[in-house]
N, CA, C and O atoms as a CHARMM CRD file, in Angstrom:
* protein
*
  316
    1    1 UNK  N    -18.77900  15.46200  10.67400 PROA 1      0.00000
    2    1 UNK  CA   -17.51500  14.52900  10.52300 PROA 1      0.00000
    3    1 UNK  C    -17.50800  12.79400  10.33700 PROA 1      0.00000
    4    1 UNK  O    -17.86100  12.12400  11.30700 PROA 1      0.00000
    5    2 UNK  N    -17.20300  12.28200   9.39000 PROA 2      0.00000
    6    2 UNK  CA   -17.38700  10.99300   9.55500 PROA 2      0.00000
    7    2 UNK  C    -16.73600   9.21200   9.51800 PROA 2      0.00000
    8    2 UNK  O    -15.85500   8.69100   8.83500 PROA 2      0.00000
    9    3 UNK  N    -17.60800   8.69600  10.54000 PROA 3      0.00000
   10    3 UNK  CA   -16.05100   7.22100  10.54700 PROA 3      0.00000
   11    3 UNK  C    -16.83300   6.14100   9.79500 PROA 3      0.00000
   12    3 UNK  O    -17.92800   5.60400   9.62500 PROA 3      0.00000
   13    4 UNK  N    -15.55300   6.18200   9.46000 PROA 4      0.00000
   14    4 UNK  CA   -15.88800   4.36300   9.02400 PROA 4      0.00000
   15    4 UNK  C    -15.12800   3.18200   9.93800 PROA 4      0.00000
   16    4 UNK  O    -13.96000   3.46300  10.20400 PROA 4      0.00000
   17    5 UNK  N    -15.57400   2.01000  10.41400 PROA 5      0.00000
   18    5 UNK  CA   -15.02300   1.35200  10.77600 PROA 5      0.00000
   19    5 UNK  C    -15.02700  -0.37000   9.89600 PROA 5      0.00000
   20    5 UNK  O    -15.78000  -0.85100   9.05000 PROA 5      0.00000
   21    6 UNK  N    -13.56700  -0.99900  10.74000 PROA 6      0.00000
   22    6 UNK  CA   -13.59200  -2.07100   9.53100 PROA 6      0.00000
   23    6 UNK  C    -14.01100  -3.26700  10.13500 PROA 6      0.00000
   24    6 UNK  O    -13.07500  -3.97800  10.50100 PROA 6      0.00000
   25    7 UNK  N    -14.70800  -3.53500  10.26700 PROA 7      0.00000
   26    7 UNK  CA   -15.52400  -4.97100  10.46600 PROA 7      0.00000
   27    7 UNK  C    -14.94400  -6.03400   9.07700 PROA 7      0.00000
   28    7 UNK  O    -14.57400  -5.81500   7.92300 PROA 7      0.00000
   29    8 UNK  N    -15.15900  -7.55900  10.15900 PROA 8      0.00000
   30    8 UNK  CA   -14.51500  -8.27100   9.31300 PROA 8      0.00000
   31    8 UNK  C    -16.09700  -9.31100   8.78700 PROA 8      0.00000
   32    8 UNK  O    -17.00500  -9.35600   9.61700 PROA 8      0.00000
   33    9 UNK  N    -16.19800  -9.71000   8.07200 PROA 9      0.00000
   34    9 UNK  CA   -17.57700 -10.22000   7.61200 PROA 9      0.00000
   35    9 UNK  C    -17.79300 -11.80300   7.65900 PROA 9      0.00000
   36    9 UNK  O    -17.40200 -12.67500   6.88300 PROA 9      0.00000
   37   10 UNK  N    -18.60800 -11.88600   8.92600 PROA 10     0.00000
   38   10 UNK  CA   -19.07100 -13.43300   9.10100 PROA 10     0.00000
   39   10 UNK  C    -19.82300 -14.44300   8.38200 PROA 10     0.00000
   40   10 UNK  O    -20.25000 -15.48800   8.87300 PROA 10     0.00000
   41   11 UNK  N    -19.98100 -13.97200   6.92400 PROA 11     0.00000
   42   11 UNK  CA   -20.98900 -14.57300   6.27600 PROA 11     0.00000
   43   11 UNK  C    -21.89400 -13.03000   5.19800 PROA 11     0.00000
   44   11 UNK  O    -21.95200 -11.80500   5.30500 PROA 11     0.00000
   45   12 UNK  N    -22.32600 -13.87400   4.43500 PROA 12     0.00000
   46   12 UNK  CA   -23.06600 -12.99800   2.92400 PROA 12     0.00000
   47   12 UNK  C    -24.72400 -13.98000   3.13800 PROA 12     0.00000
   48   12 UNK  O    -25.19900 -15.06700   3.47000 PROA 12     0.00000
   49   13 UNK  N    -24.99300 -12.83000   2.73300 PROA 13     0.00000
   50   13 UNK  CA   -26.79800 -13.44600   2.28000 PROA 13     0.00000
   51   13 UNK  C    -27.21000 -12.61600   1.09000 PROA 13     0.00000
   52   13 UNK  O    -28.24500 -11.99700   1.33600 PROA 13     0.00000
   53   14 UNK  N    -26.70600 -12.39000  -0.19000 PROA 14     0.00000
   54   14 UNK  CA   -27.60300 -11.77600  -1.35100 PROA 14     0.00000
   55   14 UNK  C    -26.41200 -10.40500  -1.01100 PROA 14     0.00000
   56   14 UNK  O    -25.19700 -10.59500  -0.96400 PROA 14     0.00000
   57   15 UNK  N    -27.00500  -9.18900  -0.82300 PROA 15     0.00000
   58   15 UNK  CA   -26.04800  -7.66600  -0.71100 PROA 15     0.00000
   59   15 UNK  C    -26.77700  -7.45900   0.99700 PROA 15     0.00000
   60   15 UNK  O    -27.65800  -6.66800   1.33300 PROA 15     0.00000
   61   16 UNK  N    -26.04600  -8.46500   1.83800 PROA 16     0.00000
   62   16 UNK  CA   -26.51200  -8.33700   3.20600 PROA 16     0.00000
   63   16 UNK  C    -25.29900  -9.37600   3.41000 PROA 16     0.00000
   64   16 UNK  O    -25.21600 -10.47500   2.86000 PROA 16     0.00000
   65   17 UNK  N    -24.09200  -8.63600   4.58700 PROA 17     0.00000
   66   17 UNK  CA   -22.72600  -8.84700   5.45500 PROA 17     0.00000
   67   17 UNK  C    -24.24000  -8.85200   6.87700 PROA 17     0.00000
   68   17 UNK  O    -25.30500  -8.34600   7.23000 PROA 17     0.00000
   69   18 UNK  N    -22.96100 -10.07200   7.23300 PROA 18     0.00000
   70   18 UNK  CA   -23.04300 -10.40800   8.91400 PROA 18     0.00000
   71   18 UNK  C    -21.32700 -10.21100   9.06800 PROA 18     0.00000
   72   18 UNK  O    -20.35300 -10.68200   8.48200 PROA 18     0.00000
   73   19 UNK  N    -21.58000  -9.04600  10.42800 PROA 19     0.00000
   74   19 UNK  CA   -20.00200  -8.34900  10.03700 PROA 19     0.00000
   75   19 UNK  C    -19.59900  -8.58000  12.00400 PROA 19     0.00000
   76   19 UNK  O    -20.22700  -8.34400  13.03600 PROA 19     0.00000
   77   20 UNK  N    -18.51100  -9.03400  11.74700 PROA 20     0.00000
   78   20 UNK  CA   -18.20800  -8.27900  13.49900 PROA 20     0.00000
   79   20 UNK  C    -17.34800  -6.51700  13.33500 PROA 20     0.00000
   80   20 UNK  O    -16.36700  -5.98400  12.81700 PROA 20     0.00000
   81   21 UNK  N    -18.33600  -6.26100  14.03600 PROA 21     0.00000
   82   21 UNK  CA   -17.73200  -5.03700  13.98500 PROA 21     0.00000
   83   21 UNK  C    -16.72800  -4.38200  16.12100 PROA 21     0.00000
   84   21 UNK  O    -17.13300  -3.36600  16.68600 PROA 21     0.00000
   85   22 UNK  N    -16.19400  -4.79500  16.40900 PROA 22     0.00000
   86   22 UNK  CA   -15.18000  -5.11000  17.63000 PROA 22     0.00000
   87   22 UNK  C    -16.17000  -6.02900  18.69400 PROA 22     0.00000
   88   22 UNK  O    -16.38100  -5.87800  19.89800 PROA 22     0.00000
   89   23 UNK  N    -16.70100  -7.08200  17.68500 PROA 23     0.00000
   90   23 UNK  CA   -16.95300  -8.49400  18.95900 PROA 23     0.00000
   91   23 UNK  C    -18.46800  -8.09600  19.19700 PROA 23     0.00000
   92   23 UNK  O    -19.09400  -8.65200  20.10000 PROA 23     0.00000
   93   24 UNK  N    -19.22200  -6.87800  18.17700 PROA 24     0.00000
   94   24 UNK  CA   -20.23600  -6.79900  18.26200 PROA 24     0.00000
   95   24 UNK  C    -21.18000  -7.45300  16.67700 PROA 24     0.00000
   96   24 UNK  O    -20.54700  -7.50800  15.62300 PROA 24     0.00000
   97   25 UNK  N    -22.20700  -7.75700  16.70300 PROA 25     0.00000
   98   25 UNK  CA   -22.38000  -8.80400  15.14100 PROA 25     0.00000
   99   25 UNK  C    -23.28200  -7.25300  13.94900 PROA 25     0.00000
  100   25 UNK  O    -24.31000  -7.20600  13.27300 PROA 25     0.00000
  101   26 UNK  N    -22.94500  -6.95200  14.04500 PROA 26     0.00000
  102   26 UNK  CA   -24.10700  -5.95800  12.66800 PROA 26     0.00000
  103   26 UNK  C    -23.78000  -6.63600  11.07400 PROA 26     0.00000
  104   26 UNK  O    -22.85900  -7.21700  10.50000 PROA 26     0.00000
  105   27 UNK  N    -25.14800  -6.15700  10.79300 PROA 27     0.00000
  106   27 UNK  CA   -25.37800  -6.11500   9.12200 PROA 27     0.00000
  107   27 UNK  C    -25.60800  -5.28500   8.33300 PROA 27     0.00000
  108   27 UNK  O    -26.63700  -4.61200   8.26100 PROA 27     0.00000
  109   28 UNK  N    -24.30100  -5.22200   7.37800 PROA 28     0.00000
  110   28 UNK  CA   -24.14300  -3.96000   6.50900 PROA 28     0.00000
  111   28 UNK  C    -24.46600  -4.44500   4.89700 PROA 28     0.00000
  112   28 UNK  O    -24.64800  -5.57300   4.44000 PROA 28     0.00000
  113   29 UNK  N    -24.45900  -3.50700   4.43400 PROA 29     0.00000
  114   29 UNK  CA   -25.67300  -4.06900   3.13000 PROA 29     0.00000
  115   29 UNK  C    -23.99900  -3.15400   2.46100 PROA 29     0.00000
  116   29 UNK  O    -23.28400  -2.19900   2.76200 PROA 29     0.00000
  117   30 UNK  N    -24.08300  -4.10000   1.55800 PROA 30     0.00000
  118   30 UNK  CA   -22.99500  -4.67300  -0.22300 PROA 30     0.00000
  119   30 UNK  C    -23.55500  -3.77800  -0.99900 PROA 30     0.00000
  120   30 UNK  O    -22.61400  -3.08700  -1.38900 PROA 30     0.00000
  121   31 UNK  N    -24.90600  -3.22100  -1.63300 PROA 31     0.00000
  122   31 UNK  CA   -24.80800  -2.58700  -2.73000 PROA 31     0.00000
  123   31 UNK  C    -23.96900  -0.86300  -2.74100 PROA 31     0.00000
  124   31 UNK  O    -24.35400  -0.01700  -3.54900 PROA 31     0.00000
  125   32 UNK  N    -23.35800  -0.70200  -2.20500 PROA 32     0.00000
  126   32 UNK  CA   -22.57600   0.37000  -3.27900 PROA 32     0.00000
  127   32 UNK  C    -20.40200  -0.68600  -2.63200 PROA 32     0.00000
  128   32 UNK  O    -19.29700  -0.14400  -2.64900 PROA 32     0.00000
  129   33 UNK  N    -20.57100  -1.39400  -2.43000 PROA 33     0.00000
  130   33 UNK  CA   -19.74300  -1.94500  -2.84900 PROA 33     0.00000
  131   33 UNK  C    -19.09000  -2.18600  -4.21500 PROA 33     0.00000
  132   33 UNK  O    -17.94800  -1.87900  -4.55800 PROA 33     0.00000
  133   34 UNK  N    -20.15600  -2.86700  -5.00200 PROA 34     0.00000
  134   34 UNK  CA   -19.54400  -3.31200  -6.29800 PROA 34     0.00000
  135   34 UNK  C    -18.42900  -4.33800  -6.73900 PROA 34     0.00000
  136   34 UNK  O    -17.63500  -4.44500  -7.67300 PROA 34     0.00000
  137   35 UNK  N    -18.81700  -5.14000  -5.43100 PROA 35     0.00000
  138   35 UNK  CA   -18.05800  -6.47000  -6.04400 PROA 35     0.00000
  139   35 UNK  C    -17.79100  -7.50000  -4.71000 PROA 35     0.00000
  140   35 UNK  O    -17.86800  -7.39600  -3.48500 PROA 35     0.00000
  141   36 UNK  N    -17.45600  -8.48200  -5.62700 PROA 36     0.00000
  142   36 UNK  CA   -18.16300 -10.03100  -4.47200 PROA 36     0.00000
  143   36 UNK  C    -17.17100 -10.12700  -3.34400 PROA 36     0.00000
  144   36 UNK  O    -16.02200  -9.81200  -3.65600 PROA 36     0.00000
  145   37 UNK  N    -17.44600 -10.62500  -1.66400 PROA 37     0.00000
  146   37 UNK  CA   -17.70900  -9.92900  -0.69900 PROA 37     0.00000
  147   37 UNK  C    -17.97900 -11.53400   0.33200 PROA 37     0.00000
  148   37 UNK  O    -19.11600 -11.82300   0.70600 PROA 37     0.00000
  149   38 UNK  N    -16.92000 -12.31200   0.62700 PROA 38     0.00000
  150   38 UNK  CA   -16.77500 -13.74700   1.37300 PROA 38     0.00000
  151   38 UNK  C    -16.39600 -13.34400   2.56400 PROA 38     0.00000
  152   38 UNK  O    -15.66700 -12.36900   2.74700 PROA 38     0.00000
  153   39 UNK  N    -16.88600 -14.09600   3.49200 PROA 39     0.00000
  154   39 UNK  CA   -16.99200 -14.95800   5.17200 PROA 39     0.00000
  155   39 UNK  C    -15.40600 -14.47700   4.75100 PROA 39     0.00000
  156   39 UNK  O    -14.85300 -14.55900   3.65500 PROA 39     0.00000
  157   40 UNK  N    -15.02400 -14.08300   5.71000 PROA 40     0.00000
  158   40 UNK  CA   -13.41200 -13.08300   6.50300 PROA 40     0.00000
  159   40 UNK  C    -12.91200 -11.61600   5.49900 PROA 40     0.00000
  160   40 UNK  O    -11.90600 -10.90700   5.52000 PROA 40     0.00000
  161   41 UNK  N    -13.79000 -11.61400   4.91700 PROA 41     0.00000
  162   41 UNK  CA   -13.21100 -10.45200   4.22200 PROA 41     0.00000
  163   41 UNK  C    -13.44700  -9.43000   5.10900 PROA 41     0.00000
  164   41 UNK  O    -14.45800  -9.46100   5.81000 PROA 41     0.00000
  165   42 UNK  N    -12.33900  -8.17100   5.20500 PROA 42     0.00000
  166   42 UNK  CA   -12.58400  -7.36500   5.67600 PROA 42     0.00000
  167   42 UNK  C    -12.86400  -5.82900   4.77200 PROA 42     0.00000
  168   42 UNK  O    -12.65300  -5.34700   3.65900 PROA 42     0.00000
  169   43 UNK  N    -13.40600  -5.51500   5.93800 PROA 43     0.00000
  170   43 UNK  CA   -14.71100  -4.53700   4.70600 PROA 43     0.00000
  171   43 UNK  C    -15.41900  -3.37100   5.86700 PROA 43     0.00000
  172   43 UNK  O    -16.31400  -3.38100   6.71300 PROA 43     0.00000
  173   44 UNK  N    -14.43700  -2.42300   5.33100 PROA 44     0.00000
  174   44 UNK  CA   -14.71700  -0.18300   5.58200 PROA 44     0.00000
  175   44 UNK  C    -15.98400   0.27600   6.25300 PROA 44     0.00000
  176   44 UNK  O    -15.88800   1.44900   5.89200 PROA 44     0.00000
  177   45 UNK  N    -16.87200   0.25500   6.81100 PROA 45     0.00000
  178   45 UNK  CA   -18.53700   0.30400   7.27400 PROA 45     0.00000
  179   45 UNK  C    -18.45600   1.71100   7.17900 PROA 45     0.00000
  180   45 UNK  O    -17.65300   2.48500   7.70000 PROA 45     0.00000
  181   46 UNK  N    -19.15700   1.86300   6.63300 PROA 46     0.00000
  182   46 UNK  CA   -20.13600   3.33700   6.75500 PROA 46     0.00000
  183   46 UNK  C    -21.17400   4.12700   7.14900 PROA 46     0.00000
  184   46 UNK  O    -21.21300   4.94800   6.23300 PROA 46     0.00000
  185   47 UNK  N    -22.38600   4.53200   8.21900 PROA 47     0.00000
  186   47 UNK  CA   -23.57700   3.94100   7.72300 PROA 47     0.00000
  187   47 UNK  C    -24.19900   2.58300   7.42800 PROA 47     0.00000
  188   47 UNK  O    -25.03400   2.43700   6.53600 PROA 47     0.00000
  189   48 UNK  N    -23.66000   1.35300   8.39800 PROA 48     0.00000
  190   48 UNK  CA   -24.38900   0.48300   7.54600 PROA 48     0.00000
  191   48 UNK  C    -24.09100   0.00400   6.12000 PROA 48     0.00000
  192   48 UNK  O    -24.89400  -0.81900   5.67900 PROA 48     0.00000
  193   49 UNK  N    -23.19300   0.33100   5.41100 PROA 49     0.00000
  194   49 UNK  CA   -22.90400   0.57200   3.87500 PROA 49     0.00000
  195   49 UNK  C    -21.03700   0.26200   3.60000 PROA 49     0.00000
  196   49 UNK  O    -20.02600   0.96100   3.54400 PROA 49     0.00000
  197   50 UNK  N    -21.44900  -1.52700   3.46100 PROA 50     0.00000
  198   50 UNK  CA   -20.09800  -1.50400   3.04400 PROA 50     0.00000
  199   50 UNK  C    -18.99500  -0.32400   1.75600 PROA 50     0.00000
  200   50 UNK  O    -19.26100  -0.13300   0.56900 PROA 50     0.00000
  201   51 UNK  N    -18.20300   0.06100   2.28000 PROA 51     0.00000
  202   51 UNK  CA   -17.43400   1.28300   1.56800 PROA 51     0.00000
  203   51 UNK  C    -16.37000   0.98100   0.76500 PROA 51     0.00000
  204   51 UNK  O    -15.98900   1.86500  -0.00100 PROA 51     0.00000
  205   52 UNK  N    -15.76100  -0.15900   0.77200 PROA 52     0.00000
  206   52 UNK  CA   -14.89500  -0.41100   1.27100 PROA 52     0.00000
  207   52 UNK  C    -14.14600  -1.45000   1.13600 PROA 52     0.00000
  208   52 UNK  O    -13.23500  -0.88500   1.74100 PROA 52     0.00000
  209   53 UNK  N    -13.49400  -2.91800   0.78100 PROA 53     0.00000
  210   53 UNK  CA   -12.69300  -3.92300   0.62200 PROA 53     0.00000
  211   53 UNK  C    -11.22500  -3.35400   1.66100 PROA 53     0.00000
  212   53 UNK  O    -10.60400  -2.37300   1.25200 PROA 53     0.00000
  213   54 UNK  N    -10.94300  -3.78800   2.48400 PROA 54     0.00000
  214   54 UNK  CA    -9.66500  -3.04000   3.60600 PROA 54     0.00000
  215   54 UNK  C     -8.45500  -4.59400   3.59400 PROA 54     0.00000
  216   54 UNK  O     -8.69800  -5.75800   3.91100 PROA 54     0.00000
  217   55 UNK  N     -7.66800  -4.20400   3.28800 PROA 55     0.00000
  218   55 UNK  CA    -6.89000  -5.81100   3.68500 PROA 55     0.00000
  219   55 UNK  C     -6.37800  -5.66100   5.00200 PROA 55     0.00000
  220   55 UNK  O     -6.30200  -4.74600   5.82200 PROA 55     0.00000
  221   56 UNK  N     -5.95700  -7.19700   4.91700 PROA 56     0.00000
  222   56 UNK  CA    -6.24500  -7.79500   7.06900 PROA 56     0.00000
  223   56 UNK  C     -5.06400  -6.55400   7.61000 PROA 56     0.00000
  224   56 UNK  O     -5.29900  -6.05300   8.71000 PROA 56     0.00000
  225   57 UNK  N     -3.93600  -6.11800   6.92000 PROA 57     0.00000
  226   57 UNK  CA    -2.75500  -5.87200   7.35400 PROA 57     0.00000
  227   57 UNK  C     -3.44500  -3.98400   8.33400 PROA 57     0.00000
  228   57 UNK  O     -3.47000  -3.33300   9.37800 PROA 57     0.00000
  229   58 UNK  N     -3.96700  -4.06800   6.45800 PROA 58     0.00000
  230   58 UNK  CA    -4.88900  -2.30600   7.41100 PROA 58     0.00000
  231   58 UNK  C     -5.41200  -2.33100   7.96600 PROA 58     0.00000
  232   58 UNK  O     -5.18600  -1.58100   8.91500 PROA 58     0.00000
  233   59 UNK  N     -6.59600  -3.13400   8.02500 PROA 59     0.00000
  234   59 UNK  CA    -7.69900  -3.12500   8.70100 PROA 59     0.00000
  235   59 UNK  C     -7.58900  -3.90000  10.69500 PROA 59     0.00000
  236   59 UNK  O     -8.54700  -4.03700  11.45700 PROA 59     0.00000
  237   60 UNK  N     -6.43500  -4.17000  10.92000 PROA 60     0.00000
  238   60 UNK  CA    -6.26000  -4.47200  12.49600 PROA 60     0.00000
  239   60 UNK  C     -5.35900  -2.89900  12.36700 PROA 60     0.00000
  240   60 UNK  O     -5.61400  -2.13000  13.29400 PROA 60     0.00000
  241   61 UNK  N     -4.51300  -2.46100  11.48400 PROA 61     0.00000
  242   61 UNK  CA    -3.46300  -1.25700  12.07200 PROA 61     0.00000
  243   61 UNK  C     -5.17000  -0.75500  12.54100 PROA 61     0.00000
  244   61 UNK  O     -5.69400  -0.81800  13.65300 PROA 61     0.00000
  245   62 UNK  N     -5.71600  -0.28200  11.29900 PROA 62     0.00000
  246   62 UNK  CA    -7.24900   1.25900  12.04200 PROA 62     0.00000
  247   62 UNK  C     -7.62200   0.50100  13.52700 PROA 62     0.00000
  248   62 UNK  O     -7.54200   1.03400  14.63300 PROA 62     0.00000
  249   63 UNK  N     -8.10900  -1.07500  13.19500 PROA 63     0.00000
  250   63 UNK  CA    -8.52000  -0.96300  14.29800 PROA 63     0.00000
  251   63 UNK  C     -7.18700  -0.35000  16.29500 PROA 63     0.00000
  252   63 UNK  O     -7.19800   0.24200  17.37400 PROA 63     0.00000
  253   64 UNK  N     -6.40500  -1.13900  15.36100 PROA 64     0.00000
  254   64 UNK  CA    -4.81000  -1.16600  16.72800 PROA 64     0.00000
  255   64 UNK  C     -5.22400   0.70200  16.98700 PROA 64     0.00000
  256   64 UNK  O     -5.21100   1.03800  18.17100 PROA 64     0.00000
  257   65 UNK  N     -5.54100   1.75000  16.02600 PROA 65     0.00000
  258   65 UNK  CA    -5.24200   3.17500  16.03500 PROA 65     0.00000
  259   65 UNK  C     -6.41700   3.26700  17.23600 PROA 65     0.00000
  260   65 UNK  O     -6.29900   3.33400  18.45900 PROA 65     0.00000
  261   66 UNK  N     -7.24400   3.24800  16.62700 PROA 66     0.00000
  262   66 UNK  CA    -8.60100   3.18400  17.07000 PROA 66     0.00000
  263   66 UNK  C     -8.44500   3.08300  19.05600 PROA 66     0.00000
  264   66 UNK  O     -8.62000   3.98800  19.87200 PROA 66     0.00000
  265   67 UNK  N     -8.09100   1.73300  19.27300 PROA 67     0.00000
  266   67 UNK  CA    -7.35900   1.61900  20.46300 PROA 67     0.00000
  267   67 UNK  C     -7.38000   2.25800  21.73700 PROA 67     0.00000
  268   67 UNK  O     -7.72800   2.40900  22.90900 PROA 67     0.00000
  269   68 UNK  N     -6.46600   2.65900  20.17800 PROA 68     0.00000
  270   68 UNK  CA    -4.64900   3.64000  21.20000 PROA 68     0.00000
  271   68 UNK  C     -5.78000   4.99400  21.30300 PROA 68     0.00000
  272   68 UNK  O     -6.14300   5.21600  22.45900 PROA 68     0.00000
  273   69 UNK  N     -6.26300   5.74800  20.43000 PROA 69     0.00000
  274   69 UNK  CA    -7.17800   6.77900  20.59400 PROA 69     0.00000
  275   69 UNK  C     -8.44700   6.52800  21.53400 PROA 69     0.00000
  276   69 UNK  O     -8.93100   7.50900  22.09900 PROA 69     0.00000
  277   70 UNK  N     -8.87900   5.55400  21.68500 PROA 70     0.00000
  278   70 UNK  CA   -10.25200   5.76900  23.11400 PROA 70     0.00000
  279   70 UNK  C     -8.90000   5.31400  24.21200 PROA 70     0.00000
  280   70 UNK  O     -8.29100   6.38300  24.16000 PROA 70     0.00000
  281   71 UNK  N     -8.41400   4.80300  24.75600 PROA 71     0.00000
  282   71 UNK  CA    -7.15200   4.84100  24.95700 PROA 71     0.00000
  283   71 UNK  C     -6.78100   5.92900  25.90400 PROA 71     0.00000
  284   71 UNK  O     -6.62200   5.65700  27.09400 PROA 71     0.00000
  285   72 UNK  N     -6.62100   7.23700  25.42300 PROA 72     0.00000
  286   72 UNK  CA    -6.31100   8.21200  25.43900 PROA 72     0.00000
  287   72 UNK  C     -7.84100   9.46500  25.69500 PROA 72     0.00000
  288   72 UNK  O     -7.81300  10.61900  26.12300 PROA 72     0.00000
  289   73 UNK  N     -8.66400   8.88000  25.37100 PROA 73     0.00000
  290   73 UNK  CA    -9.51200   9.34400  25.67300 PROA 73     0.00000
  291   73 UNK  C    -10.02500   8.82300  26.94300 PROA 73     0.00000
  292   73 UNK  O    -10.05000   9.82000  27.66500 PROA 73     0.00000
  293   74 UNK  N    -10.43400   7.85800  27.60200 PROA 74     0.00000
  294   74 UNK  CA   -10.34400   7.45100  28.64100 PROA 74     0.00000
  295   74 UNK  C    -10.49600   8.37800  29.72600 PROA 74     0.00000
  296   74 UNK  O    -10.01800   9.36600  29.17000 PROA 74     0.00000
  297   75 UNK  N    -10.88300   8.85700  31.11200 PROA 75     0.00000
  298   75 UNK  CA   -10.57900   9.49000  31.68300 PROA 75     0.00000
  299   75 UNK  C     -9.74800   8.28800  33.31200 PROA 75     0.00000
  300   75 UNK  O     -9.79500   7.19100  33.87000 PROA 75     0.00000
  301   76 UNK  N     -8.94700   9.96300  33.30300 PROA 76     0.00000
  302   76 UNK  CA    -7.92200   8.77600  34.77900 PROA 76     0.00000
  303   76 UNK  C     -8.32800   8.16400  35.60500 PROA 76     0.00000
  304   76 UNK  O     -9.42900   8.71200  35.54400 PROA 76     0.00000
  305   77 UNK  N     -8.46600   7.38400  36.48200 PROA 77     0.00000
  306   77 UNK  CA    -8.84400   7.18200  37.85600 PROA 77     0.00000
  307   77 UNK  C     -8.09900   7.48000  39.16800 PROA 77     0.00000
  308   77 UNK  O     -7.81500   6.48400  39.83300 PROA 77     0.00000
  309   78 UNK  N     -7.78200   8.52600  39.59400 PROA 78     0.00000
  310   78 UNK  CA    -7.72400   9.10000  40.38900 PROA 78     0.00000
  311   78 UNK  C     -8.30200   8.75000  42.26300 PROA 78     0.00000
  312   78 UNK  O     -8.63000   9.39700  43.25800 PROA 78     0.00000
  313   79 UNK  N     -8.13700   7.36200  41.85000 PROA 79     0.00000
  314   79 UNK  CA    -8.67100   6.22900  43.41600 PROA 79     0.00000
  315   79 UNK  C     -6.97200   5.85200  43.78100 PROA 79     0.00000
  316   79 UNK  O     -6.69300   5.12500  44.73500 PROA 79     0.00000
């Protein structure tokens, strides 16, 4: 199963973007995207490559759903 994660672009240098992945800075290649990217854009990142530009609202909704899923998977504290 493959997973792609929404990330906000912080800066762009050539074909590499520095992105914010849930509070962690990472670098993502832009070669596969085929369109211009700017700081503030939202991208779908898979294995270090931007594969699609996202609408900001779609990105936020996806992140919210991830958070909901992760919360449901956390073990309950029995203390």
